[in-house]
N, C-alpha and C positions, 0 to 999 in steps of 0.2 A: 568834492575832492576827498579821497580816502585819507583816513587818519594815518599819521606816520607812527611807526613803532616808538613807544616811549623807552627811555633808557631802562635796561633790566628786563624788558619784555622781548621775548623771542619772536612772537607772531602778532600780527594785527588781528582783530576780531574775524575778518574775512579769511585770513590765513589759517586761523584756528579751525574754522569750519571746513576748510579744504583738507587740513591735516586729519580731522576726524573722519571725513568722508573717505579719504584714502585708506585710513586704518580699517574702516568697516569693509571696504572693497577687498582689502588683502585678506581679512578674516573670512569673508564669504567665498573668495576664490579658493582659499586653502580648504574650506569645508567641502566645496564641490569636488576638489581633487581627492579628498579623503573618502567621500561617499563613492566615488568611482572605483576605488580600490576595495571597498567592502563587498563581500559576497555572502549570501545567505543560502544555505541548502533549503530545498523544498521540504518543509517539516511534515507534510502529509497529515493524516488525521491521527496517527499513532495507534490505530486499531487494525487488527488483522482482518483478512477476508472473511466473509460470511459464506459458509458452505451449506447448501440445502440439498437433501436427497428428495427428488420429486417422485421417484418410483422405486421401491414400493412406498406408498403414502404413509402407512403406519410405522410404528417403531419395530414391529416384527411382522413377518408374513410366512405362511406355510405353502410350500410348493411340492409337487410330485417329483420324485427322482427321475432323471432322464435328460430332458433337453436343457440347454443353457437358460439361465434366468438372468435378465438384465437389470442392473441397478443403475439408474440414471439420475443425474443431478446437475447442479451448477455451482460455481464459486464466483463470488462478486466482491469487488473492492474498487472504490473510486480512484485509488492511487495506482491501480493496475495490479493484476495477478501475475506473480512471478512463477510460482510452481504450485501444482496440486499433487498431494501425496495420498496414496491408497494403501491400506493395510487390510488384508483378508486373512482371518484366522478360522481354522476348522474346515477349510476347503482345499488345502494343499495347492493354493494358487498364489502367484505373486504378480504384481503390476508395477511397472516402473513409474517413477514420478513423471508428471506431464508438465512441460514448459511451453506455453503458447509462444508462437513466434509470428508476428511481434506480440509483446505483452498486451493484454486487453483487460478492460474492466469487468467483463463477464466471460467466463469460460464454461462451456457446456461439456459434459463428459458422460461416458457410459462404460460400464464394466460387465462383460459376459461372465457370469458365475456358473461354473460347471457343477451340475447336480448329479451327474452320472456316477452310480455306485456309492452315493452318499446318503442313502436311506437311513434315517434315524439321527442324522448329524444336524448340528446347529452351526451355521456359517455366519460369522460376524464381519461386517464391512464397516471400516472406519475411514473417513475422508476429511482432510483439512487442507487449507491453502496458506501460502505465504505471499505477502504483497511485495512490491518492488522496494519498499523501505526495510524489508526484513521482518515485519510484524507477522506473527503466526496467529491465525484465526482459530476459533473453537472447532473441535472435532464433531462431525456429524456421524451418527452410528445407526445401522440397521442390522437386524438379525433375520436370517433366512433359515427357517426350519424345514428340513427335507424329510418328507414322509417315505 
């Protein structure tokens, strides 16, 4: 037969265990509800996209004036590439930023560089990307020397 509560004691030993168990369950339940409310943004890797110019392969190349010369490459980021930016100096050409739809982890691109009437000029092509978290990658540069 269970012990009766002694005068001045609120709980019997069994009642104390039940009270502790109830307190633990209340704390766990509150913790679960709190966890359900927490949200964490995807931190990503904190590093911007890597842009590689595949063609031309060297840091500079010499071409004859006349036909278009293509600069080709890719921009890669595991978080997803948001935008690829192009800057061409010395060639009197502009290219709008490229936004893949939907965003992808690898974006291949190509720029037709006009060499007509540019004999003796040096055209510099600079390309960089920005990932979906807003991190900007390093700029990849090539020089095209027009004979």
